[in-house]
N, C-alpha and C positions, 0 to 999 in steps of 0.2 A: 470606670471611676468611680460607680458607686460601692462605698465602703460598707460591708455588711457588719453586723454584731458580732463583737468578741475581737477584732482586729487590734483595737486600740483599748488600753485599760480604762478603768472608770474615771481615775483624776483627768486622764487626758479627755476622755469624752465630755466629762463635765465642763471643762475648759473650753472646747471647741463649741458647746451649747451655749456659754456665757456669750462668747464672741459672736456666736450667730445671731443670737437674741438682741445684742447691741448692735450689731449690723442691720437686721431687719427694722429694727426701732427707728434708727437714722433714715433708712430708706424710706419709712413711711412718710416722715417729713419731708424729704428731698423730692420725693415723687410728685408732690403738689406743686412744685415749681416747673416740673418736666412736662405734666401731662396737660394737655388742651382737649377741648369738646372734641376736635377733630381727631385727635392721636389717641383718644382713650380707647375707642375700639381696637386699634393696632394693637395695645397693649394685651388685650384678650387674644387676640389671633396669634401674635408671637407666643405665647404661654401655650396655646394649643399645638402650634407647629412645633416648638420644641418637644412637647409631650410625646406626640407622634413620632417625630424623627428619632428621639432616643430609643424607641420601641425597634427601630431598625438598624441590625448592626451589619457591619461590612467586614470582610477578612483583612487581615493585616500581616497574615503569615505565621507559621508554626502553631496554627491552631487557635491564634487570638484573633478576637474580633474587637471593632470599636463601633463607637455611635457618636452622633453630634452631643456636643456639651451644650452648645447655644448660648453660653454666657457672652461672647463678643458679637454675636449676631444681634442678640437682644439687646444690648447696650447700645449698638450702633443704631438701631431702628427706633427704639423708644426712651433713651437715655439710661444711662447707669442706676440711677436709684429705681426706677420702674422696673428695671429689668431684673435687679436684685430681687424684688418682690415676686415677678413673675417666674422666676426659677425657683424661688423658694416654694410658691404654691406647687409647681410641677414635682418637686423632690416630695414634698408633702402628701400629695395624693399617691406618689408612687410607693413610698414608705408604706402608707397605711393599707392601700387598696391593692397593691401589686407586688408587696414583699420586695421592691426594688430598692435596695439599701436598707440598712438596719433601722429599727425604729430608735434604737439607744446610739445609734450612729448618725441620727438626722444632722444634729449640729455639726458634726464634720464635714458630712457631705453639703450643708450648706455653706459652710466655710469654703470649701473645695471649690465648689461649681457656682454658687450665687454670689461669693464674695470675691475669692481669688480669680474664678472664671470670668466673672462680669467686668470688675474693675481691673485686673491684670491686662484683659482684652482692651477695655476703654483706654486705659493708658497707652497701651502700645498701638492703638489706633491714632490717638493725638499725637504721639510723639512720631509716627510716621506722617501723618498729616503736616505736620511742623517742617519736615525736610523736602516735602514733594511739592510741585508748583500748585498753586492755590487755586485749583479748578475743580468743578464738581465730579469731573470724569475721573479724578485721581481717589475718589471715595471708595469705589470698589476695590482698589490697588490695596489702600491702607486696611480695608476690612479683610482682604486675604491675609495680610500679615498679621492681623489682630487674631483672626481665627487660628492661623498655623502656630503662634507662640503662645496662646493662652493655654492651650491643652498641655503641654510639657511643663509650662509653669504649675498649673494645678497639680500635676502629677509629681512635681519636685516639693511642692509644699505637702504633699501626702508622705513622701519620704521623709521629710522633715519631722512631721508629726509621729511617724512610726518610729522614728529614732528616739522621740521622746518617750512615748507609751506603747510601743508595739509590744504586742503579746508572745512574739517569737524571737528567738536571737537572730535576726538577719543584719549585717553590717550595713551602714548608711551607704557606704560609697558603691556597694554592690547592688542594693536596692534602687538607690536613685540613678546608678546608670541604665538598670534595666527599664525603670519606669521611664525614664527621660526618652530612652531609645525607641520603646515601643509607641510612646505619645507623640514623638516627632511624626511618626508614620501616619498615627490617627490623625494628626494635627493638619496633613494633607488633605484629607477627606473634610476636615471641618471648614479648611481654607475655601474649598470648591463650592461646598454647599453655603457658606457665608458669602461669597462672592456672588454665586448666583441670586441668592435671595435678596441680597441687597441691591443689586443691579435691576432686578425685576421692580423692586418697590420705587427705586431710583426713576426706572424710565416710566412708570405709570403716574405716581404719587410724589415727586421729590420733595414737595412740602412737608410729606410725612415722616421723612428720614431724620431722626434727631441728628445725627453726626454729619449731615449735610445741611443744616439749617445756617450756617455761615456763608454758604454760596448762594443762597437765595437772593433774587434780584429785589434790591431796595427801591421798589417803585411805590412811588404816592398816588393816592386816589387823586384824581384830576376832575374837578367838576367845573364844567361848562357851562356859562350862562349867555344869554343873549336878551337883549333889549325887545320888549313887546310893544309895536307902536299900534296905537289905536287907530 
């Protein structure tokens, strides 16, 4: 999914850079409402996990490999604004230190993975939650759908950007068909990893899963007093 330098022309790369900067600025403001003292360390762990997981590729056939994007996973665990910042930091480190994704394409990669991947996955997650029974056990099911569909959604967005400013003459329908087809397969791996990760955190610390907050028991602190007789 990492777009290298030279795939898109300069005007398109500048345009995605502007969109990425605006999205990150909005995420900086929104993350203040999401992060609590208890959840802040989880945001760092999510960024580290996504960074490490993106270094691991799994085969999907015909010599093609895929890796975790992590947008839906991060959004479900720490909230979409915080997830946008976490994935952006991961992409920035990968571009500057590991040459994974072009520096001039950094805005494009942020748009694809930190905006479309995160927010697309988040809205899919919420949409599936809306039709499933309102129970905490359904969170991993919605997470699987978000992980599965967020990947081809990002791939389709890339095909659209390439149709606008691609540097080689490739028909949109052919590129979109190929990108969505392969990334549906990659999405299966994304769904499995997302489900396992969300289920693990949900089993240990359900209070830390942002996407499960609506199912937390609304227990009020009860203070019992008794009269003391002299």
